[in-house]
N, C-alpha and C positions, 0 to 999 in steps of 0.2 A: 502495500498501501504504500508505503514512503517514496518509493520508487516513480510511481504512478504521480502521487501527488506532487512531489518536490522536484525529483531530478529529472523526471521527462513525462510532463502533465500533457495530454491531450490539449491540440491546437484545433481550432476552428477555423478554417479559411474559406471566402469565397460561399460562405453558407447561405442558402437562397432565402429570402423573408417568408417564402409559404411555408418554410418550417419552423417559422415560431409558435411557442405557444398561446394558446387562445387567450391569455391574457395581455401579451404583448399585441398581437394581432389588434385584439380590441381596443390597446391604447392606440397604437396604430389607426385605427379608423377613426377614434375620437381625433385625433391631428388631424385628418384630413376634411372631419365634417367642419373643424373648425378653420382651417382656410377656406372651407367653400363657402360658411359663413360670413366671410372677409372678402373676397375676390367673385361668389357667383360662378364661379366656371366650373359647369356641370363635368363639361369632356377631361379638364383636368382633375377633375376627384375620379374620372374613369380610369383615367392613366395612373392614377396613384394606387387606385384600388387594384389593379390589375397585378400589383409584384407583389399582392397576398396569393395569387392561384390562378386558376383557369375557372374558377365557378364565376358564375354572374356576379354582377357588382351588389344587386340587391340580396344576393343570400350571402355575400360577405359583411353586409351593413346587418343583413336579420341576425345572423349569429352574433355579432357582437354586440346587439343590441339587448339580445335575452341573455348573456354573459354578464354583461353592465350591467341588468336588471335586479340579477342575483348576487351580484358584488359591492352591491352599494353605492355607484356611480351615482352623483350630485343629480337633482334635474334638468339642471343647466345642461350637463353634459348628456343626461339623455333626450332633451329637448332637441339639440345640435346635431345627435346621430339619426332621431326619428323625421329632423327634418330635410337630412340628406337622403332619406332612404326613401320618402313620399315623393321627394323631386326626382329619384331614380327610377321611379316607377314609369316618368312620362319621357325617359332620356329615350331617343331611337335607338331599336337591338340592332341594327346593323354597324353602329358606330360604337357597341360597346366590345369588350374583350381586347385584348394587343393585337399584335401585329399576325398576317396573316400565316 
């Protein structure tokens, strides 16, 4: 155990954001929602959310909201995420997702 912890610990390099734990993903979604509340650029929010995986942005935000509700996020944070989720419902599906 000493060798693995002190002498030669595992180093993670170039780890994809989609491998984050659900709490970190939820925090990231909250940051995207905060940025969206300032710039109202839904296309940019979708691009930012696409870093978290190939799921639809609405699903990524929905999962983050479910986690946030159970973990005691503030009402203001939940409102930001729910506003983003509501606006994503009207976003053109052809523009969602990453590159082809």
